[in-house]
C-alpha positions as CSV (number, residue, x, y, z in Angstrom):
1,M,18.2,8.1,14.9
2,S,16.4,11.4,16.5
3,T,16.5,12.5,19.7
4,A,14.6,15.6,21.9
5,A,18.5,16.5,22.6
6,N,19.5,15.6,18.7
7,P,17.0,16.8,16.3
8,V,16.7,15.5,12.9
9,K,18.2,18.5,10.3
10,T,15.7,19.1,7.3
11,R,17.7,22.4,6.2
12,V,20.2,20.2,4.8
13,H,18.0,18.1,2.8
14,M,15.3,20.4,1.8
15,T,17.2,21.5,-0.6
16,Q,17.9,18.4,-2.5
17,V,14.0,18.3,-2.3
18,V,12.2,21.3,-3.0
19,R,14.7,22.4,-6.0
20,F,14.2,21.6,-9.5
21,S,17.1,20.1,-10.4
22,P,17.3,18.5,-14.1
23,S,20.4,16.0,-13.3
24,A,18.4,14.4,-9.8
25,I,15.3,13.9,-12.4
26,R,17.3,12.4,-14.3
27,A,18.9,10.2,-12.4
28,A,16.0,8.7,-10.2
29,M,14.6,8.0,-13.7
30,G,17.2,5.9,-14.4
31,E,16.6,3.9,-11.7
32,V,13.0,2.3,-13.0
33,E,12.2,0.6,-16.4
34,G,9.6,1.9,-19.0
35,F,8.0,4.5,-20.1
36,N,5.3,4.9,-17.6
37,A,7.2,4.2,-14.4
38,K,10.3,6.8,-15.8
39,F,7.2,9.3,-17.0
40,A,5.2,9.2,-13.8
41,V,9.1,9.8,-11.8
42,L,10.0,13.1,-13.7
43,I,6.1,14.0,-13.5
44,T,6.3,13.0,-9.1
45,R,10.0,15.0,-9.1
46,G,9.0,17.9,-11.6
47,V,5.5,18.6,-8.9
48,G,7.0,18.2,-5.5
49,T,9.6,21.3,-6.6
50,M,8.7,24.8,-5.1
51,A,9.4,26.2,-8.3
52,C,5.9,24.2,-9.6
53,A,4.3,26.1,-6.0
54,Y,4.8,29.0,-7.2
55,L,3.8,28.6,-10.7
56,F,-0.1,26.8,-8.9
57,C,0.2,29.4,-6.3
58,L,-0.2,32.3,-9.8
59,I,-2.6,29.8,-10.8
60,A,-4.8,30.2,-8.1
61,L,-4.4,33.9,-7.6
62,C,-5.3,34.5,-11.0
63,S,-8.8,34.2,-10.4
64,L,-9.0,35.7,-6.5
65,P,-10.1,39.0,-8.3
66,A,-13.0,38.5,-10.0
67,I,-14.0,36.3,-6.1
68,L,-13.4,39.3,-4.6
69,I,-15.5,41.4,-7.1
70,E,-18.1,38.3,-6.5
71,A,-18.3,39.1,-2.2
72,G,-18.1,42.3,-3.0
73,V,-14.8,43.2,-1.6
74,L,-13.3,45.0,-4.5
75,T,-14.7,46.6,-7.5
76,Q,-14.6,46.8,-11.5
77,S,-12.9,49.3,-11.4
78,D,-9.4,47.9,-9.3
79,V,-8.6,44.9,-11.2
80,P,-7.2,44.4,-14.5
81,K,-10.4,44.2,-17.3
82,F,-8.6,40.2,-17.9
83,L,-8.2,39.6,-14.8
84,T,-11.9,39.1,-15.0
85,K,-12.7,37.6,-17.9
86,P,-14.9,34.8,-18.0
87,G,-12.4,32.5,-20.2
88,L,-9.6,33.2,-17.5
89,I,-11.9,31.9,-14.7
90,L,-12.5,28.6,-16.6
91,I,-9.5,27.7,-17.4
92,V,-8.1,28.3,-13.9
93,A,-11.2,26.3,-12.7
94,W,-9.8,23.6,-15.2
95,I,-6.1,23.6,-14.6
96,A,-7.3,23.3,-10.5
97,Q,-10.4,20.8,-10.2
98,T,-10.2,19.1,-13.4
99,F,-5.9,18.6,-14.8
100,I,-4.3,18.5,-11.0
101,Q,-7.1,16.6,-9.1
102,L,-7.7,14.3,-11.9
103,V,-4.6,13.9,-13.6
104,L,-2.0,14.7,-12.0
105,L,-2.6,13.3,-8.7
106,S,-3.0,10.2,-10.2
107,I,0.6,10.4,-12.1
108,I,2.6,11.0,-8.6
109,M,0.8,8.5,-6.5
110,V,2.3,6.3,-9.5
111,G,5.9,8.1,-9.0
112,Q,5.9,7.5,-5.4
113,S,4.9,3.9,-5.8
114,V,7.6,3.8,-8.3
115,Q,10.1,5.4,-5.9
116,A,8.9,3.6,-2.7
117,V,9.9,0.2,-4.9
118,A,13.6,1.9,-6.5
119,A,13.9,2.8,-2.5
120,D,13.6,-0.8,-1.7
121,A,15.8,-2.2,-3.5
122,R,18.6,0.0,-3.0
123,A,17.8,-0.3,0.9
124,E,17.9,-4.6,0.3
125,G,21.1,-4.0,-1.8
126,T,22.9,-1.8,1.2
127,F,21.1,-4.4,3.5
128,T,23.0,-7.5,1.3
129,D,26.1,-5.5,0.9
130,A,26.3,-4.8,5.4
131,Q,25.2,-8.4,5.7
132,Q,28.5,-9.5,3.9
133,I,30.8,-6.9,5.9
134,L,29.6,-8.4,8.9
135,D,30.1,-12.0,8.1
136,A,33.8,-10.5,6.4
137,L,34.1,-9.2,10.0
138,S,33.0,-12.0,12.3
139,L,35.7,-14.5,14.1
140,K,32.9,-16.9,13.4
141,T,32.9,-17.1,10.1
142,E,34.4,-18.6,7.0
143,G,37.1,-16.6,5.1
144,G,37.4,-13.1,6.7
145,L,38.6,-12.9,10.0
146,K,38.4,-15.9,11.0
147,A,40.8,-16.9,8.4
148,I,43.2,-14.8,9.5
149,L,43.0,-15.5,13.1
150,D,43.4,-18.9,12.2
151,A,46.8,-18.7,9.5
152,I,48.1,-16.8,12.7
153,E,47.5,-19.8,15.2
154,T,49.0,-21.9,12.5
155,A,51.8,-19.8,12.4
156,K,53.1,-19.5,16.2
157,A,52.2,-23.8,16.2
């Protein structure tokens, strides 16, 4: 638990989250079953990297010169001709407005739901293991320490 005196340090975990790691993606895909779940986890883990953020940034910046020309900030001669072609601007608009918003976001939502179910299953397993350990350490539960204490008391008598 974090407090003002002891904050959570995200630097330790940030590299694991934002770095593109095929082995981490394979491990996450191994936690789920079925093609749709595996595909959703693959997309969610891949899109949630800084490499993908940089790629999306480059795609978005491709149409910026044409917008700046239309706004009167730049002139046609200030930028390379291919950056102002209508075809490029339409492709960038389609990627940003259609593909990313309509397709990719829904896949990411499914991937997050699948990952949440897998995380809940792991948490349930951890809770069960912790409960078994606590039962073994309890002096009132049969087995574990109670059995050892009973054996010592029997040996003393």
